[in-house]
Predicted model as a PDB file, atoms N, CA, C, CB and O in Angstrom, pLDDT in the B-factor column:
MODEL        1                                                                  
ATOM      1  N   MET A   1     155.863 104.544 131.551  1.00 61.00           N  
ATOM      2  CA  MET A   1     154.563 104.070 131.162  1.00 61.00           C  
ATOM      3  C   MET A   1     153.601 105.218 130.901  1.00 61.00           C  
ATOM      4  CB  MET A   1     154.013 103.160 132.217  1.00 61.00           C  
ATOM      5  O   MET A   1     152.738 105.103 130.031  1.00 61.00           O  
ATOM      6  N   LEU A   2     153.722 106.301 131.615  1.00 69.00           N  
ATOM      7  CA  LEU A   2     152.835 107.445 131.413  1.00 69.00           C  
ATOM      8  C   LEU A   2     153.036 108.103 130.054  1.00 69.00           C  
ATOM      9  CB  LEU A   2     153.050 108.465 132.508  1.00 69.00           C  
ATOM     10  O   LEU A   2     152.107 108.711 129.523  1.00 69.00           O  
ATOM     11  N   PHE A   3     154.226 107.994 129.486  1.00 72.00           N  
ATOM     12  CA  PHE A   3     154.466 108.610 128.174  1.00 72.00           C  
ATOM     13  C   PHE A   3     153.715 107.865 127.072  1.00 72.00           C  
ATOM     14  CB  PHE A   3     155.973 108.635 127.858  1.00 72.00           C  
ATOM     15  O   PHE A   3     153.522 108.425 125.993  1.00 72.00           O  
ATOM     16  N   LEU A   4     153.286 106.629 127.302  1.00 77.00           N  
ATOM     17  CA  LEU A   4     152.522 105.869 126.303  1.00 77.00           C  
ATOM     18  C   LEU A   4     151.052 106.246 126.279  1.00 77.00           C  
ATOM     19  CB  LEU A   4     152.652 104.388 126.569  1.00 77.00           C  
ATOM     20  O   LEU A   4     150.383 106.047 125.264  1.00 77.00           O  
ATOM     21  N   LEU A   5     150.539 106.783 127.363  1.00 78.00           N  
ATOM     22  CA  LEU A   5     149.124 107.101 127.464  1.00 78.00           C  
ATOM     23  C   LEU A   5     148.642 108.068 126.380  1.00 78.00           C  
ATOM     24  CB  LEU A   5     148.840 107.681 128.816  1.00 78.00           C  
ATOM     25  O   LEU A   5     147.614 107.790 125.762  1.00 78.00           O  
ATOM     26  N   PRO A   6     149.324 109.188 126.114  1.00 78.00           N  
ATOM     27  CA  PRO A   6     148.857 110.076 125.040  1.00 78.00           C  
ATOM     28  C   PRO A   6     148.892 109.398 123.660  1.00 78.00           C  
ATOM     29  CB  PRO A   6     149.711 111.343 125.009  1.00 78.00           C  
ATOM     30  O   PRO A   6     148.012 109.625 122.830  1.00 78.00           O  
ATOM     31  N   TRP A   7     149.908 108.574 123.428  1.00 79.00           N  
ATOM     32  CA  TRP A   7     149.996 107.884 122.142  1.00 79.00           C  
ATOM     33  C   TRP A   7     148.861 106.869 121.978  1.00 79.00           C  
ATOM     34  CB  TRP A   7     151.355 107.183 122.008  1.00 79.00           C  
ATOM     35  O   TRP A   7     148.290 106.741 120.895  1.00 79.00           O  
ATOM     36  N   LEU A   8     148.547 106.170 123.025  1.00 79.00           N  
ATOM     37  CA  LEU A   8     147.455 105.209 122.977  1.00 79.00           C  
ATOM     38  C   LEU A   8     146.106 105.905 122.780  1.00 79.00           C  
ATOM     39  CB  LEU A   8     147.433 104.374 124.256  1.00 79.00           C  
ATOM     40  O   LEU A   8     145.232 105.402 122.075  1.00 79.00           O  
ATOM     41  N   ALA A   9     145.956 107.065 123.412  1.00 79.00           N  
ATOM     42  CA  ALA A   9     144.720 107.824 123.246  1.00 79.00           C  
ATOM     43  C   ALA A   9     144.583 108.306 121.803  1.00 79.00           C  
ATOM     44  CB  ALA A   9     144.682 109.020 124.218  1.00 79.00           C  
ATOM     45  O   ALA A   9     143.488 108.258 121.242  1.00 79.00           O  
ATOM     46  N   CYS A  10     145.666 108.764 121.200  1.00 73.00           N  
ATOM     47  CA  CYS A  10     145.641 109.198 119.799  1.00 73.00           C  
ATOM     48  C   CYS A  10     145.345 108.028 118.867  1.00 73.00           C  
ATOM     49  CB  CYS A  10     146.978 109.847 119.415  1.00 73.00           C  
ATOM     50  O   CYS A  10     144.589 108.174 117.906  1.00 73.00           O  
ATOM     51  N   LEU A  11     145.927 106.889 119.144  1.00 75.00           N  
ATOM     52  CA  LEU A  11     145.685 105.704 118.330  1.00 75.00           C  
ATOM     53  C   LEU A  11     144.220 105.279 118.413  1.00 75.00           C  
ATOM     54  CB  LEU A  11     146.597 104.554 118.775  1.00 75.00           C  
ATOM     55  O   LEU A  11     143.614 104.932 117.399  1.00 75.00           O  
ATOM     56  N   ALA A  12     143.662 105.305 119.600  1.00 77.00           N  
ATOM     57  CA  ALA A  12     142.252 104.948 119.767  1.00 77.00           C  
ATOM     58  C   ALA A  12     141.354 105.931 119.019  1.00 77.00           C  
ATOM     59  CB  ALA A  12     141.878 104.916 121.260  1.00 77.00           C  
ATOM     60  O   ALA A  12     140.368 105.516 118.410  1.00 77.00           O  
ATOM     61  N   LEU A  13     141.669 107.201 119.054  1.00 75.00           N  
ATOM     62  CA  LEU A  13     140.890 108.214 118.349  1.00 75.00           C  
ATOM     63  C   LEU A  13     140.955 108.007 116.838  1.00 75.00           C  
ATOM     64  CB  LEU A  13     141.389 109.613 118.710  1.00 75.00           C  
ATOM     65  O   LEU A  13     139.943 108.133 116.149  1.00 75.00           O  
ATOM     66  N   VAL A  14     142.120 107.698 116.333  1.00 73.00           N  
ATOM     67  CA  VAL A  14     142.279 107.454 114.895  1.00 73.00           C  
ATOM     68  C   VAL A  14     141.479 106.221 114.475  1.00 73.00           C  
ATOM     69  CB  VAL A  14     143.774 107.273 114.533  1.00 73.00           C  
ATOM     70  O   VAL A  14     140.815 106.238 113.438  1.00 73.00           O  
ATOM     71  N   LEU A  15     141.539 105.158 115.269  1.00 72.00           N  
ATOM     72  CA  LEU A  15     140.811 103.940 114.935  1.00 72.00           C  
ATOM     73  C   LEU A  15     139.306 104.158 114.952  1.00 72.00           C  
ATOM     74  CB  LEU A  15     141.181 102.831 115.898  1.00 72.00           C  
ATOM     75  O   LEU A  15     138.600 103.650 114.081  1.00 72.00           O  
ATOM     76  N   VAL A  16     138.809 104.900 115.922  1.00 69.00           N  
ATOM     77  CA  VAL A  16     137.375 105.171 116.008  1.00 69.00           C  
ATOM     78  C   VAL A  16     136.923 106.044 114.845  1.00 69.00           C  
ATOM     79  CB  VAL A  16     137.033 105.847 117.343  1.00 69.00           C  
ATOM     80  O   VAL A  16     135.873 105.781 114.258  1.00 69.00           O  
ATOM     81  N   SER A  17     137.679 107.063 114.500  1.00 67.00           N  
ATOM     82  CA  SER A  17     137.275 107.946 113.407  1.00 67.00           C  
ATOM     83  C   SER A  17     137.380 107.231 112.065  1.00 67.00           C  
ATOM     84  CB  SER A  17     138.135 109.216 113.398  1.00 67.00           C  
ATOM     85  O   SER A  17     136.560 107.478 111.180  1.00 67.00           O  
ATOM     86  N   ALA A  18     138.355 106.361 111.890  1.00 58.00           N  
ATOM     87  CA  ALA A  18     138.479 105.612 110.636  1.00 58.00           C  
ATOM     88  C   ALA A  18     137.312 104.648 110.482  1.00 58.00           C  
ATOM     89  CB  ALA A  18     139.818 104.845 110.585  1.00 58.00           C  
ATOM     90  O   ALA A  18     136.809 104.457 109.375  1.00 58.00           O  
ATOM     91  N   ARG A  19     136.885 104.050 111.561  1.00 58.00           N  
ATOM     92  CA  ARG A  19     135.759 103.122 111.505  1.00 58.00           C  
ATOM     93  C   ARG A  19     134.467 103.869 111.174  1.00 58.00           C  
ATOM     94  CB  ARG A  19     135.615 102.367 112.842  1.00 58.00           C  
ATOM     95  O   ARG A  19     133.638 103.345 110.431  1.00 58.00           O  
ATOM     96  N   ALA A  20     134.279 105.058 111.697  1.00 54.00           N  
ATOM     97  CA  ALA A  20     133.073 105.840 111.418  1.00 54.00           C  
ATOM     98  C   ALA A  20     133.039 106.278 109.954  1.00 54.00           C  
ATOM     99  CB  ALA A  20     133.003 107.071 112.344  1.00 54.00           C  
ATOM    100  O   ALA A  20     131.962 106.340 109.361  1.00 54.00           O  
ATOM    101  N   ASP A  21     134.187 106.580 109.365  1.00 56.00           N  
ATOM    102  CA  ASP A  21     134.231 106.990 107.969  1.00 56.00           C  
ATOM    103  C   ASP A  21     133.932 105.831 107.030  1.00 56.00           C  
ATOM    104  CB  ASP A  21     135.584 107.582 107.642  1.00 56.00           C  
ATOM    105  O   ASP A  21     133.475 106.054 105.908  1.00 56.00           O  
ATOM    106  N   ALA A  22     134.178 104.614 107.458  1.00 62.00           N  
ATOM    107  CA  ALA A  22     133.995 103.452 106.602  1.00 62.00           C  
ATOM    108  C   ALA A  22     132.529 103.057 106.467  1.00 62.00           C  
ATOM    109  CB  ALA A  22     134.789 102.290 107.139  1.00 62.00           C  
ATOM    110  O   ALA A  22     132.197 102.240 105.608  1.00 62.00           O  
ATOM    111  N   GLN A  23     131.656 103.605 107.279  1.00 74.00           N  
ATOM    112  CA  GLN A  23     130.250 103.239 107.235  1.00 74.00           C  
ATOM    113  C   GLN A  23     129.490 104.192 106.321  1.00 74.00           C  
ATOM    114  CB  GLN A  23     129.642 103.245 108.647  1.00 74.00           C  
ATOM    115  O   GLN A  23     129.084 105.277 106.737  1.00 74.00           O  
ATOM    116  N   THR A  24     129.306 103.778 105.082  1.00 80.00           N  
ATOM    117  CA  THR A  24     128.546 104.575 104.136  1.00 80.00           C  
ATOM    118  C   THR A  24     127.141 104.003 104.026  1.00 80.00           C  
ATOM    119  CB  THR A  24     129.240 104.613 102.751  1.00 80.00           C  
ATOM    120  O   THR A  24     126.946 102.802 104.217  1.00 80.00           O  
ATOM    121  N   PRO A  25     126.171 104.839 103.724  1.00 87.00           N  
ATOM    122  CA  PRO A  25     124.803 104.333 103.616  1.00 87.00           C  
ATOM    123  C   PRO A  25     124.634 103.449 102.381  1.00 87.00           C  
ATOM    124  CB  PRO A  25     123.809 105.498 103.568  1.00 87.00           C  
ATOM    125  O   PRO A  25     125.296 103.650 101.364  1.00 87.00           O  
ATOM    126  N   ILE A  26     123.752 102.486 102.486  1.00 88.00           N  
ATOM    127  CA  ILE A  26     123.422 101.613 101.369  1.00 88.00           C  
ATOM    128  C   ILE A  26     122.115 102.117 100.764  1.00 88.00           C  
ATOM    129  CB  ILE A  26     123.306 100.112 101.823  1.00 88.00           C  
ATOM    130  O   ILE A  26     121.114 102.260 101.467  1.00 88.00           O  
ATOM    131  N   HIS A  27     122.128 102.384  99.467  1.00 90.00           N  
ATOM    132  CA  HIS A  27     120.935 102.842  98.759  1.00 90.00           C  
ATOM    133  C   HIS A  27     120.259 101.647  98.109  1.00 90.00           C  
ATOM    134  CB  HIS A  27     121.289 103.921  97.698  1.00 90.00           C  
ATOM    135  O   HIS A  27     120.901 100.857  97.417  1.00 90.00           O  
ATOM    136  N   ARG A  28     118.964 101.522  98.336  1.00 92.00           N  
ATOM    137  CA  ARG A  28     118.176 100.447  97.728  1.00 92.00           C  
ATOM    138  C   ARG A  28     117.422 101.033  96.542  1.00 92.00           C  
ATOM    139  CB  ARG A  28     117.187  99.796  98.765  1.00 92.00           C  
ATOM    140  O   ARG A  28     116.655 101.985  96.684  1.00 92.00           O  
ATOM    141  N   CYS A  29     117.654 100.448  95.374  1.00 93.00           N  
ATOM    142  CA  CYS A  29     117.079 100.988  94.143  1.00 93.00           C  
ATOM    143  C   CYS A  29     116.474  99.864  93.311  1.00 93.00           C  
ATOM    144  CB  CYS A  29     118.148 101.748  93.327  1.00 93.00           C  
ATOM    145  O   CYS A  29     116.736  98.683  93.541  1.00 93.00           O  
ATOM    146  N   ILE A  30     115.666 100.260  92.346  1.00 92.00           N  
ATOM    147  CA  ILE A  30     115.166  99.355  91.324  1.00 92.00           C  
ATOM    148  C   ILE A  30     115.765  99.836  90.010  1.00 92.00           C  
ATOM    149  CB  ILE A  30     113.579  99.320  91.278  1.00 92.00           C  
ATOM    150  O   ILE A  30     115.548 100.976  89.601  1.00 92.00           O  
ATOM    151  N   GLY A  31     116.523  98.959  89.349  1.00 91.00           N  
ATOM    152  CA  GLY A  31     117.182  99.316  88.100  1.00 91.00           C  
ATOM    153  C   GLY A  31     116.198  99.436  86.951  1.00 91.00           C  
ATOM    154  O   GLY A  31     115.021  99.103  87.096  1.00 91.00           O  
ATOM    155  N   ALA A  32     116.678  99.912  85.806  1.00 88.00           N  
ATOM    156  CA  ALA A  32     115.834 100.090  84.623  1.00 88.00           C  
ATOM    157  C   ALA A  32     115.265  98.756  84.146  1.00 88.00           C  
ATOM    158  CB  ALA A  32     116.630 100.754  83.493  1.00 88.00           C  
ATOM    159  O   ALA A  32     114.203  98.721  83.525  1.00 88.00           O  
ATOM    160  N   ASP A  33     115.968  97.653  84.434  1.00 90.00           N  
ATOM    161  CA  ASP A  33     115.488  96.332  84.020  1.00 90.00           C  
ATOM    162  C   ASP A  33     114.539  95.698  85.038  1.00 90.00           C  
ATOM    163  CB  ASP A  33     116.665  95.411  83.788  1.00 90.00           C  
ATOM    164  O   ASP A  33     114.062  94.583  84.829  1.00 90.00           O  
ATOM    165  N   GLY A  34     114.264  96.404  86.139  1.00 89.00           N  
ATOM    166  CA  GLY A  34     113.330  95.915  87.155  1.00 89.00           C  
ATOM    167  C   GLY A  34     113.976  95.109  88.254  1.00 89.00           C  
ATOM    168  O   GLY A  34     113.284  94.678  89.176  1.00 89.00           O  
ATOM    169  N   ASN A  35     115.263  94.891  88.194  1.00 91.00           N  
ATOM    170  CA  ASN A  35     115.971  94.131  89.222  1.00 91.00           C  
ATOM    171  C   ASN A  35     116.419  95.048  90.354  1.00 91.00           C  
ATOM    172  CB  ASN A  35     117.181  93.402  88.616  1.00 91.00           C  
ATOM    173  O   ASN A  35     116.721  96.218  90.119  1.00 91.00           O  
ATOM    174  N   PRO A  36     116.467  94.525  91.587  1.00 92.00           N  
ATOM    175  CA  PRO A  36     116.934  95.343  92.709  1.00 92.00           C  
ATOM    176  C   PRO A  36     118.423  95.645  92.596  1.00 92.00           C  
ATOM    177  CB  PRO A  36     116.647  94.640  94.035  1.00 92.00           C  
ATOM    178  O   PRO A  36     119.207  94.819  92.128  1.00 92.00           O  
ATOM    179  N   VAL A  37     118.791  96.835  93.030  1.00 91.00           N  
ATOM    180  CA  VAL A  37     120.188  97.275  93.012  1.00 91.00           C  
ATOM    181  C   VAL A  37     120.513  97.824  94.395  1.00 91.00           C  
ATOM    182  CB  VAL A  37     120.444  98.359  91.889  1.00 91.00           C  
ATOM    183  O   VAL A  37     119.772  98.653  94.925  1.00 91.00           O  
ATOM    184  N   PHE A  38     121.617  97.367  94.982  1.00 92.00           N  
ATOM    185  CA  PHE A  38     122.105  97.870  96.261  1.00 92.00           C  
ATOM    186  C   PHE A  38     123.458  98.520  95.991  1.00 92.00           C  
ATOM    187  CB  PHE A  38     122.214  96.721  97.345  1.00 92.00           C  
ATOM    188  O   PHE A  38     124.379  97.872  95.494  1.00 92.00           O  
ATOM    189  N   THR A  39     123.571  99.813  96.325  1.00 91.00           N  
ATOM    190  CA  THR A  39     124.784 100.544  95.973  1.00 91.00           C  
ATOM    191  C   THR A  39     125.107 101.590  97.024  1.00 91.00           C  
ATOM    192  CB  THR A  39     124.636 101.204  94.602  1.00 91.00           C  
ATOM    193  O   THR A  39     124.266 101.940  97.853  1.00 91.00           O  
ATOM    194  N   ASP A  40     126.345 102.088  96.979  1.00 90.00           N  
ATOM    195  CA  ASP A  40     126.738 103.182  97.863  1.00 90.00           C  
ATOM    196  C   ASP A  40     126.568 104.535  97.179  1.00 90.00           C  
ATOM    197  CB  ASP A  40     128.186 103.003  98.318  1.00 90.00           C  
ATOM    198  O   ASP A  40     126.836 105.575  97.780  1.00 90.00           O  
ATOM    199  N   GLN A  41     126.128 104.522  95.935  1.00 91.00           N  
ATOM    200  CA  GLN A  41     125.889 105.749  95.177  1.00 91.00           C  
ATOM    201  C   GLN A  41     124.400 106.060  95.161  1.00 91.00           C  
ATOM    202  CB  GLN A  41     126.432 105.621  93.733  1.00 91.00           C  
ATOM    203  O   GLN A  41     123.579 105.155  95.309  1.00 91.00           O  
ATOM    204  N   PRO A  42     124.044 107.324  94.985  1.00 92.00           N  
ATOM    205  CA  PRO A  42     122.619 107.653  94.879  1.00 92.00           C  
ATOM    206  C   PRO A  42     121.988 106.940  93.681  1.00 92.00           C  
ATOM    207  CB  PRO A  42     122.423 109.180  94.755  1.00 92.00           C  
ATOM    208  O   PRO A  42     122.644 106.728  92.662  1.00 92.00           O  
ATOM    209  N   CYS A  43     120.721 106.577  93.812  1.00 92.00           N  
ATOM    210  CA  CYS A  43     120.018 105.842  92.755  1.00 92.00           C  
ATOM    211  C   CYS A  43     119.997 106.627  91.445  1.00 92.00           C  
ATOM    212  CB  CYS A  43     118.586 105.525  93.194  1.00 92.00           C  
ATOM    213  O   CYS A  43     120.127 106.042  90.370  1.00 92.00           O  
ATOM    214  N   ALA A  44     119.835 107.947  91.530  1.00 91.00           N  
ATOM    215  CA  ALA A  44     119.769 108.772  90.322  1.00 91.00           C  
ATOM    216  C   ALA A  44     121.068 108.697  89.524  1.00 91.00           C  
ATOM    217  CB  ALA A  44     119.464 110.226  90.689  1.00 91.00           C  
ATOM    218  O   ALA A  44     121.039 108.823  88.299  1.00 91.00           O  
ATOM    219  N   ALA A  45     122.192 108.499  90.178  1.00 91.00           N  
ATOM    220  CA  ALA A  45     123.474 108.410  89.480  1.00 91.00           C  
ATOM    221  C   ALA A  45     123.544 107.154  88.611  1.00 91.00           C  
ATOM    222  CB  ALA A  45     124.630 108.418  90.488  1.00 91.00           C  
ATOM    223  O   ALA A  45     124.322 107.101  87.658  1.00 91.00           O  
ATOM    224  N   LEU A  46     122.738 106.151  88.935  1.00 88.00           N  
ATOM    225  CA  LEU A  46     122.734 104.894  88.179  1.00 88.00           C  
ATOM    226  C   LEU A  46     121.544 104.789  87.232  1.00 88.00           C  
ATOM    227  CB  LEU A  46     122.729 103.715  89.133  1.00 88.00           C  
ATOM    228  O   LEU A  46     121.396 103.790  86.528  1.00 88.00           O  
ATOM    229  N   GLY A  47     120.694 105.819  87.211  1.00 90.00           N  
ATOM    230  CA  GLY A  47     119.495 105.772  86.384  1.00 90.00           C  
ATOM    231  C   GLY A  47     118.464 104.811  86.958  1.00 90.00           C  
ATOM    232  O   GLY A  47     117.675 104.234  86.210  1.00 90.00           O  
ATOM    233  N   ALA A  48     118.459 104.633  88.265  1.00 91.00           N  
ATOM    234  CA  ALA A  48     117.538 103.717  88.937  1.00 91.00           C  
ATOM    235  C   ALA A  48     116.549 104.508  89.782  1.00 91.00           C  
ATOM    236  CB  ALA A  48     118.310 102.702  89.814  1.00 91.00           C  
ATOM    237  O   ALA A  48     116.733 105.702  90.022  1.00 91.00           O  
ATOM    238  N   THR A  49     115.506 103.830  90.226  1.00 91.00           N  
ATOM    239  CA  THR A  49     114.478 104.447  91.054  1.00 91.00           C  
ATOM    240  C   THR A  49     114.691 104.036  92.500  1.00 91.00           C  
ATOM    241  CB  THR A  49     113.060 104.051  90.573  1.00 91.00           C  
ATOM    242  O   THR A  49     114.905 102.858  92.787  1.00 91.00           O  
ATOM    243  N   ALA A  50     114.635 104.996  93.410  1.00 91.00           N  
ATOM    244  CA  ALA A  50     114.834 104.714  94.827  1.00 91.00           C  
ATOM    245  C   ALA A  50     113.636 103.951  95.383  1.00 91.00           C  
ATOM    246  CB  ALA A  50     115.055 106.019  95.618  1.00 91.00           C  
ATOM    247  O   ALA A  50     112.493 104.195  94.996  1.00 91.00           O  
ATOM    248  N   VAL A  51     113.918 103.024  96.295  1.00 90.00           N  
ATOM    249  CA  VAL A  51     112.872 102.267  96.970  1.00 90.00           C  
ATOM    250  C   VAL A  51     112.606 102.937  98.302  1.00 90.00           C  
ATOM    251  CB  VAL A  51     113.272 100.769  97.160  1.00 90.00           C  
ATOM    252  O   VAL A  51     113.544 103.300  99.012  1.00 90.00           O  
ATOM    253  N   ALA A  52     111.338 103.107  98.649  1.00 82.00           N  
ATOM    254  CA  ALA A  52     110.984 103.725  99.925  1.00 82.00           C  
ATOM    255  C   ALA A  52     111.506 102.870 101.069  1.00 82.00           C  
ATOM    256  CB  ALA A  52     109.452 103.916 100.044  1.00 82.00           C  
ATOM    257  O   ALA A  52     111.530 101.644 100.959  1.00 82.00           O  
ATOM    258  N   ARG A  53     111.915 103.483 102.144  1.00 72.00           N  
ATOM    259  CA  ARG A  53     112.534 102.784 103.267  1.00 72.00           C  
ATOM    260  C   ARG A  53     111.654 101.668 103.822  1.00 72.00           C  
ATOM    261  CB  ARG A  53     112.857 103.766 104.366  1.00 72.00           C  
ATOM    262  O   ARG A  53     112.148 100.563 104.048  1.00 72.00           O  
ATOM    263  N   GLY A  54     110.383 101.919 104.044  1.00 64.00           N  
ATOM    264  CA  GLY A  54     109.501 100.922 104.635  1.00 64.00           C  
ATOM    265  C   GLY A  54     109.096  99.836 103.654  1.00 64.00           C  
ATOM    266  O   GLY A  54     108.666  98.763 104.078  1.00 64.00           O  
ATOM    267  N   ALA A  55     109.219 100.079 102.366  1.00 51.00           N  
ATOM    268  CA  ALA A  55     108.745  99.128 101.358  1.00 51.00           C  
ATOM    269  C   ALA A  55     109.639  97.905 101.247  1.00 51.00           C  
ATOM    270  CB  ALA A  55     108.650  99.804 100.013  1.00 51.00           C  
ATOM    271  O   ALA A  55     109.164  96.837 100.861  1.00 51.00           O  
ATOM    272  N   ALA A  56     110.907  98.028 101.571  1.00 46.00           N  
ATOM    273  CA  ALA A  56     111.843  96.915 101.391  1.00 46.00           C  
ATOM    274  C   ALA A  56     111.773  95.909 102.529  1.00 46.00           C  
ATOM    275  CB  ALA A  56     113.255  97.439 101.267  1.00 46.00           C  
ATOM    276  O   ALA A  56     112.337  94.820 102.421  1.00 46.00           O  
ATOM    277  N   GLY A  57     111.090  96.252 103.620  1.00 52.00           N  
ATOM    278  CA  GLY A  57     111.033  95.337 104.759  1.00 52.00           C  
ATOM    279  C   GLY A  57     112.310  95.444 105.568  1.00 52.00           C  
ATOM    280  O   GLY A  57     113.385  95.077 105.094  1.00 52.00           O  
ATOM    281  N   ARG A  58     112.197  95.938 106.766  1.00 52.00           N  
ATOM    282  CA  ARG A  58     113.382  96.139 107.582  1.00 52.00           C  
ATOM    283  C   ARG A  58     113.388  95.167 108.740  1.00 52.00           C  
ATOM    284  CB  ARG A  58     113.455  97.576 108.092  1.00 52.00           C  
ATOM    285  O   ARG A  58     112.347  94.631 109.121  1.00 52.00           O  
ATOM    286  N   ASP A  59     114.561  94.944 109.295  1.00 50.00           N  
ATOM    287  CA  ASP A  59     114.706  93.996 110.392  1.00 50.00           C  
ATOM    288  C   ASP A  59     114.004  94.456 111.661  1.00 50.00           C  
ATOM    289  CB  ASP A  59     116.163  93.764 110.678  1.00 50.00           C  
ATOM    290  O   ASP A  59     113.594  93.629 112.475  1.00 50.00           O  
ATOM    291  N   ASP A  60     113.860  95.783 111.840  1.00 50.00           N  
ATOM    292  CA  ASP A  60     113.269  96.276 113.078  1.00 50.00           C  
ATOM    293  C   ASP A  60     111.745  96.310 113.025  1.00 50.00           C  
ATOM    294  CB  ASP A  60     113.796  97.656 113.382  1.00 50.00           C  
ATOM    295  O   ASP A  60     111.113  96.703 114.005  1.00 50.00           O  
ATOM    296  N   GLU A  61     111.137  95.908 111.908  1.00 53.00           N  
ATOM    297  CA  GLU A  61     109.686  95.843 111.837  1.00 53.00           C  
ATOM    298  C   GLU A  61     109.194  94.628 112.606  1.00 53.00           C  
ATOM    299  CB  GLU A  61     109.207  95.794 110.371  1.00 53.00           C  
ATOM    300  O   GLU A  61     109.949  93.683 112.836  1.00 53.00           O  
ATOM    301  N   ALA A  62     107.935  94.654 112.998  1.00 56.00           N  
ATOM    302  CA  ALA A  62     107.358  93.518 113.703  1.00 56.00           C  
ATOM    303  C   ALA A  62     107.295  92.315 112.763  1.00 56.00           C  
ATOM    304  CB  ALA A  62     105.948  93.865 114.249  1.00 56.00           C  
ATOM    305  O   ALA A  62     106.951  92.466 111.591  1.00 56.00           O  
ATOM    306  N   PRO A  63     107.618  91.142 113.257  1.00 58.00           N  
ATOM    307  CA  PRO A  63     107.569  89.966 112.388  1.00 58.00           C  
ATOM    308  C   PRO A  63     106.129  89.664 111.975  1.00 58.00           C  
ATOM    309  CB  PRO A  63     108.189  88.744 113.096  1.00 58.00           C  
ATOM    310  O   PRO A  63     105.196  89.868 112.751  1.00 58.00           O  
ATOM    311  N   ARG A  64     105.964  89.183 110.767  1.00 62.00           N  
ATOM    312  CA  ARG A  64     104.646  88.852 110.258  1.00 62.00           C  
ATOM    313  C   ARG A  64     104.284  87.438 110.697  1.00 62.00           C  
ATOM    314  CB  ARG A  64     104.598  88.983 108.716  1.00 62.00           C  
ATOM    315  O   ARG A  64     105.151  86.580 110.863  1.00 62.00           O  
ATOM    316  N   THR A  65     102.995  87.216 110.879  1.00 58.00           N  
ATOM    317  CA  THR A  65     102.560  85.874 111.245  1.00 58.00           C  
ATOM    318  C   THR A  65     102.604  84.992 110.010  1.00 58.00           C  
ATOM    319  CB  THR A  65     101.134  85.893 111.862  1.00 58.00           C  
ATOM    320  O   THR A  65     102.287  85.456 108.915  1.00 58.00           O  
ATOM    321  N   PRO A  66     102.985  83.747 110.157  1.00 57.00           N  
ATOM    322  CA  PRO A  66     103.062  82.871 108.990  1.00 57.00           C  
ATOM    323  C   PRO A  66     101.671  82.567 108.432  1.00 57.00           C  
ATOM    324  CB  PRO A  66     103.780  81.566 109.352  1.00 57.00           C  
ATOM    325  O   PRO A  66     100.689  82.572 109.175  1.00 57.00           O  
ATOM    326  N   ALA A  67     101.586  82.305 107.144  1.00 64.00           N  
ATOM    327  CA  ALA A  67     100.313  82.013 106.496  1.00 64.00           C  
ATOM    328  C   ALA A  67      99.792  80.651 106.935  1.00 64.00           C  
ATOM    329  CB  ALA A  67     100.461  82.062 104.969  1.00 64.00           C  
ATOM    330  O   ALA A  67      98.581  80.484 107.082  1.00 64.00           O  
ATOM    331  N   VAL A  68     100.662  79.678 107.147  1.00 70.00           N  
ATOM    332  CA  VAL A  68     100.269  78.335 107.569  1.00 70.00           C  
ATOM    333  C   VAL A  68     100.729  78.163 109.007  1.00 70.00           C  
ATOM    334  CB  VAL A  68     100.880  77.223 106.632  1.00 70.00           C  
ATOM    335  O   VAL A  68     101.890  78.398 109.341  1.00 70.00           O  
ATOM    336  N   ARG A  69      99.798  77.750 109.843  1.00 73.00           N  
ATOM    337  CA  ARG A  69     100.130  77.581 111.258  1.00 73.00           C  
ATOM    338  C   ARG A  69     100.100  76.116 111.649  1.00 73.00           C  
ATOM    339  CB  ARG A  69      99.167  78.377 112.136  1.00 73.00           C  
ATOM    340  O   ARG A  69      99.356  75.318 111.078  1.00 73.00           O  
ATOM    341  N   CYS A  70     100.907  75.784 112.613  1.00 79.00           N  
ATOM    342  CA  CYS A  70     100.921  74.422 113.145  1.00 79.00           C  
ATOM    343  C   CYS A  70      99.741  74.227 114.097  1.00 79.00           C  
ATOM    344  CB  CYS A  70     102.263  74.128 113.871  1.00 79.00           C  
ATOM    345  O   CYS A  70      99.227  75.189 114.667  1.00 79.00           O  
ATOM    346  N   ALA A  71      99.327  73.004 114.258  1.00 78.00           N  
ATOM    347  CA  ALA A  71      98.245  72.695 115.177  1.00 78.00           C  
ATOM    348  C   ALA A  71      98.701  72.968 116.597  1.00 78.00           C  
ATOM    349  CB  ALA A  71      97.786  71.232 115.022  1.00 78.00           C  
ATOM    350  O   ALA A  71      99.806  72.584 116.981  1.00 78.00           O  
ATOM    351  N   SER A  72      97.861  73.627 117.378  1.00 82.00           N  
ATOM    352  CA  SER A  72      98.239  73.946 118.750  1.00 82.00           C  
ATOM    353  C   SER A  72      97.513  73.074 119.768  1.00 82.00           C  
ATOM    354  CB  SER A  72      97.959  75.404 119.036  1.00 82.00           C  
ATOM    355  O   SER A  72      97.732  73.212 120.971  1.00 82.00           O  
ATOM    356  N   SER A  73      96.651  72.179 119.295  1.00 84.00           N  
ATOM    357  CA  SER A  73      95.948  71.265 120.197  1.00 84.00           C  
ATOM    358  C   SER A  73      95.686  69.938 119.468  1.00 84.00           C  
ATOM    359  CB  SER A  73      94.604  71.899 120.701  1.00 84.00           C  
ATOM    360  O   SER A  73      95.705  69.891 118.238  1.00 84.00           O  
ATOM    361  N   PRO A  74      95.448  68.889 120.211  1.00 87.00           N  
ATOM    362  CA  PRO A  74      95.137  67.603 119.552  1.00 87.00           C  
ATOM    363  C   PRO A  74      93.876  67.677 118.711  1.00 87.00           C  
ATOM    364  CB  PRO A  74      94.983  66.500 120.592  1.00 87.00           C  
ATOM    365  O   PRO A  74      93.777  66.970 117.708  1.00 87.00           O  
ATOM    366  N   ALA A  75      92.912  68.504 119.080  1.00 87.00           N  
ATOM    367  CA  ALA A  75      91.660  68.625 118.316  1.00 87.00           C  
ATOM    368  C   ALA A  75      91.916  69.225 116.937  1.00 87.00           C  
ATOM    369  CB  ALA A  75      90.642  69.489 119.082  1.00 87.00           C  
ATOM    370  O   ALA A  75      91.201  68.901 115.989  1.00 87.00           O  
ATOM    371  N   GLN A  76      92.911  70.087 116.805  1.00 82.00           N  
ATOM    372  CA  GLN A  76      93.207  70.703 115.509  1.00 82.00           C  
ATOM    373  C   GLN A  76      93.940  69.756 114.569  1.00 82.00           C  
ATOM    374  CB  GLN A  76      94.032  71.956 115.707  1.00 82.00           C  
ATOM    375  O   GLN A  76      93.979  69.988 113.360  1.00 82.00           O  
ATOM    376  N   LEU A  77      94.525  68.684 115.120  1.00 77.00           N  
ATOM    377  CA  LEU A  77      95.201  67.707 114.267  1.00 77.00           C  
ATOM    378  C   LEU A  77      94.185  66.954 113.494  1.00 77.00           C  
ATOM    379  CB  LEU A  77      96.069  66.750 115.076  1.00 77.00           C  
ATOM    380  O   LEU A  77      94.535  66.075 112.706  1.00 77.00           O  
TER     381      LEU A  77                                                      
ENDMDL                                                                          
END                                                                             
């Protein structure tokens, strides 16, 4: 059983490194026609304009309050 330990460690290392290589950044661009483009290539390679990171709205930003709110008391109904 001890002879399997080095092989298992090598297999785990290969799996972890392969998974890290598979994560490429996603570039958010605006194409020449004005439509959004999501690609793994730089925007300049496609003739598109890069979108600023904060402009696209990210999941980690604070949620915005809704424009229409529900009544919170019987008097508001």
